[in-house]
RODO-2510 file (C-alpha; in nm, 4 decimals, decimal comma):
residues 211
     n   res          X          Y          Z
     1     x     0,0000     0,0000     0,0000
     2     x     0,1585     0,3355    -0,1052
     3     x     0,2042     0,5425     0,2094
     4     x     0,2072     0,8692     0,0146
     5     x    -0,1537     0,8157    -0,0872
     6     x    -0,2571     0,7871     0,2780
     7     x    -0,1348     1,1381     0,3616
     8     x    -0,3303     1,4465     0,2502
     9     x    -0,1185     1,6533     0,0107
    10     x    -0,2578     1,9885     0,1259
    11     x    -0,4369     1,9381     0,4601
    12     x    -0,4509     2,3142     0,5141
    13     x    -0,7088     2,3285     0,2340
    14     x    -0,9611     2,1680     0,4721
    15     x    -0,9935     2,5146     0,6281
    16     x    -1,1452     2,6283     0,2993
    17     x    -1,4544     2,4215     0,3874
    18     x    -1,5397     2,7038     0,6300
    19     x    -1,4983     2,9751     0,3677
    20     x    -1,8428     3,0950     0,2463
    21     x    -1,6873     3,2413    -0,0701
    22     x    -1,5841     2,8978    -0,2013
    23     x    -1,8580     2,7202    -0,3968
    24     x    -1,9966     2,3798    -0,2993
    25     x    -1,8409     2,2013    -0,5980
    26     x    -1,4938     2,3113    -0,4940
    27     x    -1,5626     2,2166    -0,1318
    28     x    -1,6710     1,8696    -0,2428
    29     x    -1,3409     1,8293    -0,4269
    30     x    -1,1408     1,9450    -0,1229
    31     x    -1,3276     1,7080     0,1089
    32     x    -1,2706     1,4159    -0,1267
    33     x    -0,9000     1,4758    -0,1967
    34     x    -0,7886     1,5911     0,1483
    35     x    -0,9991     1,3646     0,3715
    36     x    -1,1998     1,0827     0,2125
    37     x    -0,9398     0,9645    -0,0380
    38     x    -0,6453     0,9527     0,2101
    39     x    -0,8666     0,7865     0,4738
    40     x    -0,9505     0,5034     0,2326
    41     x    -0,5833     0,3957     0,2282
    42     x    -0,5935     0,3150     0,5993
    43     x    -0,8750     0,0645     0,5585
    44     x    -0,8242    -0,3061     0,5056
    45     x    -0,6055    -0,3506     0,1956
    46     x    -0,8652    -0,5433    -0,0001
    47     x    -1,1391    -0,2889     0,0667
    48     x    -0,9410     0,0322     0,0319
    49     x    -0,8956     0,0162    -0,3440
    50     x    -1,2647    -0,0401    -0,4117
    51     x    -1,3688     0,2308    -0,1672
    52     x    -1,1332     0,4785    -0,3308
    53     x    -1,2649     0,3816    -0,6745
    54     x    -1,6267     0,4171    -0,5620
    55     x    -1,5694     0,7528    -0,3912
    56     x    -1,3901     0,8829    -0,6987
    57     x    -1,6835     0,7788    -0,9155
    58     x    -1,9435     0,9285    -0,6805
    59     x    -1,7395     1,2496    -0,6539
    60     x    -1,7486     1,3015    -1,0316
    61     x    -2,1077     1,1782    -1,0645
    62     x    -2,2299     1,4247    -0,7993
    63     x    -2,0726     1,7113    -0,9957
    64     x    -2,2019     1,5817    -1,3274
    65     x    -1,8532     1,6461    -1,4610
    66     x    -1,4852     1,5597    -1,4277
    67     x    -1,2237     1,8303    -1,3844
    68     x    -0,8499     1,8709    -1,4018
    69     x    -0,7375     2,0824    -1,1052
    70     x    -0,4379     2,3077    -1,1674
    71     x    -0,2684     2,5982    -0,9911
    72     x    -0,4144     2,8293    -1,2568
    73     x    -0,7704     2,7079    -1,2004
    74     x    -1,0093     2,4259    -1,2802
    75     x    -1,0296     2,2759    -1,6309
    76     x    -1,3343     2,0778    -1,7413
    77     x    -1,2513     1,7403    -1,8971
    78     x    -1,6016     1,6151    -1,9727
    79     x    -1,9586     1,6192    -1,8443
    80     x    -2,1324     1,3113    -1,7017
    81     x    -2,4986     1,2213    -1,7503
    82     x    -2,6587     1,1822    -1,4080
    83     x    -2,8740     0,8759    -1,4685
    84     x    -2,9256     0,5479    -1,2780
    85     x    -2,6895     0,3531    -1,5026
    86     x    -2,4033     0,5968    -1,4500
    87     x    -2,4725     0,5980    -1,0761
    88     x    -2,4296     0,2189    -1,0764
    89     x    -2,1088     0,2579    -1,2769
    90     x    -1,9805     0,5046    -1,0163
    91     x    -2,0344     0,2530    -0,7362
    92     x    -1,8857    -0,0446    -0,9187
    93     x    -1,6207     0,0859    -1,1559
    94     x    -1,5381     0,4343    -1,0352
    95     x    -1,4879     0,7466    -1,2446
    96     x    -1,3111     0,5666    -1,5300
    97     x    -1,6171     0,3495    -1,5995
    98     x    -1,8380     0,6290    -1,7347
    99     x    -1,8865     0,6211    -2,1162
   100     x    -1,8008     0,9913    -2,1171
   101     x    -1,4673     0,9137    -1,9494
   102     x    -1,3896     0,6478    -2,2085
   103     x    -1,4780     0,8869    -2,4912
   104     x    -1,2517     1,1476    -2,3344
   105     x    -0,9522     0,9130    -2,3199
   106     x    -1,0199     0,8092    -2,6790
   107     x    -0,9856     1,1736    -2,7831
   108     x    -1,3511     1,2620    -2,8437
   109     x    -1,3349     1,5487    -2,5935
   110     x    -1,0667     1,8052    -2,5203
   111     x    -0,9987     1,9588    -2,1810
   112     x    -1,1337     2,3129    -2,1660
   113     x    -0,9145     2,6063    -2,0722
   114     x    -0,9625     2,7773    -1,7368
   115     x    -1,1407     3,0635    -1,9173
   116     x    -1,3838     2,8304    -2,0954
   117     x    -1,4400     2,6294    -1,7761
   118     x    -1,5373     2,9501    -1,5944
   119     x    -1,7903     3,0168    -1,8709
   120     x    -1,9268     2,6633    -1,8358
   121     x    -1,9659     2,7205    -1,4612
   122     x    -2,1644     3,0380    -1,5275
   123     x    -2,4075     2,8589    -1,7583
   124     x    -2,4546     2,5151    -1,6064
   125     x    -2,7028     2,6042    -1,3310
   126     x    -2,9538     2,7511    -1,5773
   127     x    -2,8882     2,5250    -1,8756
   128     x    -2,7602     2,1983    -1,7285
   129     x    -2,4129     2,0591    -1,7836
   130     x    -2,4622     1,9169    -2,1311
   131     x    -2,6234     2,2261    -2,2856
   132     x    -2,3788     2,4570    -2,1062
   133     x    -2,0867     2,2696    -2,2610
   134     x    -2,2486     2,2905    -2,6059
   135     x    -2,2822     2,6675    -2,5626
   136     x    -1,9129     2,6979    -2,4733
   137     x    -1,8160     2,5026    -2,7861
   138     x    -2,0437     2,7222    -2,9997
   139     x    -1,8923     3,0380    -2,8515
   140     x    -1,5400     2,9104    -2,9184
   141     x    -1,6316     2,8177    -3,2772
   142     x    -1,7386     3,1679    -3,3880
   143     x    -1,5352     3,2878    -3,6871
   144     x    -1,5128     3,6057    -3,8948
   145     x    -1,7516     3,6472    -4,1885
   146     x    -1,6623     3,7272    -4,5485
   147     x    -1,8185     4,0039    -4,7572
   148     x    -1,9479     3,9702    -5,1144
   149     x    -1,5939     4,0177    -5,2494
   150     x    -1,4485     3,7456    -5,0297
   151     x    -1,2765     3,9816    -4,7880
   152     x    -1,3090     3,9565    -4,4126
   153     x    -1,5724     4,1842    -4,2596
   154     x    -1,3807     4,3882    -4,0035
   155     x    -1,4596     4,2991    -3,6436
   156     x    -1,7284     4,0542    -3,7587
   157     x    -1,6018     3,7857    -3,5206
   158     x    -1,6101     4,0277    -3,2265
   159     x    -1,9595     4,1497    -3,3149
   160     x    -2,0931     3,7958    -3,3619
   161     x    -1,9332     3,6957    -3,0322
   162     x    -2,1022     3,9852    -2,8580
   163     x    -2,4386     3,8932    -3,0128
   164     x    -2,3970     3,5325    -2,9008
   165     x    -2,3113     3,6332    -2,5443
   166     x    -2,6119     3,8684    -2,5387
   167     x    -2,8364     3,5685    -2,6059
   168     x    -2,7099     3,3686    -2,3081
   169     x    -2,9146     3,3485    -1,9849
   170     x    -2,6726     3,5575    -1,7800
   171     x    -2,6820     3,8774    -1,5777
   172     x    -2,5442     4,1977    -1,7289
   173     x    -2,2369     4,1691    -1,5052
   174     x    -2,1730     3,8095    -1,6185
   175     x    -2,2137     3,9087    -1,9832
   176     x    -1,9649     4,1915    -1,9347
   177     x    -1,7230     3,9405    -1,7857
   178     x    -1,7537     3,7291    -2,1018
   179     x    -1,7101     4,0336    -2,3287
   180     x    -1,3837     4,1037    -2,1489
   181     x    -1,2700     3,7417    -2,1855
   182     x    -1,3667     3,6716    -2,5459
   183     x    -1,3591     4,0089    -2,7246
   184     x    -1,0173     4,1636    -2,7797
   185     x    -1,1307     4,5030    -2,9102
   186     x    -1,2300     4,7285    -2,6213
   187     x    -1,4719     4,9356    -2,8307
   188     x    -1,6716     4,6290    -2,9324
   189     x    -1,7061     4,5337    -2,5654
   190     x    -1,8869     4,8649    -2,5023
   191     x    -2,2206     4,8908    -2,6844
   192     x    -2,2399     5,2637    -2,6046
   193     x    -1,9112     5,3401    -2,7754
   194     x    -1,9276     5,5483    -3,0940
   195     x    -1,6701     5,3196    -3,2564
   196     x    -1,8869     5,0130    -3,1857
   197     x    -2,1887     5,1778    -3,3465
   198     x    -1,9861     5,2664    -3,6569
   199     x    -1,8512     4,9128    -3,7014
   200     x    -2,1918     4,7649    -3,6242
   201     x    -2,3453     4,9712    -3,9043
   202     x    -2,0662     4,8747    -4,1469
   203     x    -2,1009     4,5090    -4,0462
   204     x    -2,4744     4,5074    -4,1190
   205     x    -2,4271     4,6865    -4,4525
   206     x    -2,1635     4,4379    -4,5664
   207     x    -2,3921     4,1510    -4,4661
   208     x    -2,6695     4,3091    -4,6711
   209     x    -2,4324     4,3262    -4,9674
   210     x    -2,3980     3,9470    -4,9586
   211     x    -2,7726     3,8902    -5,0003
***
């Protein structure tokens, strides 16, 4: 039995369980990694491995997602359907037994960046994990448009990104946060800016020219 696994790596993080500013998902991860997982190593050798596997599976199932935790922030690996079959898989086979986990390791999914994971976190409560992830992929996939002559419509990607964010079920403050993260041009982030209005008008005219 590896002794290192029986010792919490960052026991001081248990104090974060008392911090009201840390969300429940993060607290669940801290409790699992700093208390439940190390404790399982001290059980009878034949039961410890299965307990650790089961707790790992239930930990991910309860979140409806699996994350990679880094010093820079959390990164979403994949979402998990919360259904009876996956719950049984969590108990028996642990986190690696989910079909979504297998698809991830086969390369069907890519780990999201910290920025995109933050966006997923904003959306998941209103939309559910699966739809929230789809929205993140759609946001990331936005590209510039071409005009009738085949040239790129200036700032079309930024304007389309803004329009997409405006359609998401978020507060004004959350939308502003996404403008700042996904739109490079400062004027496009501000709908009241004269520059934004000029480029918006040009954008719509060039789109009309394609019809």
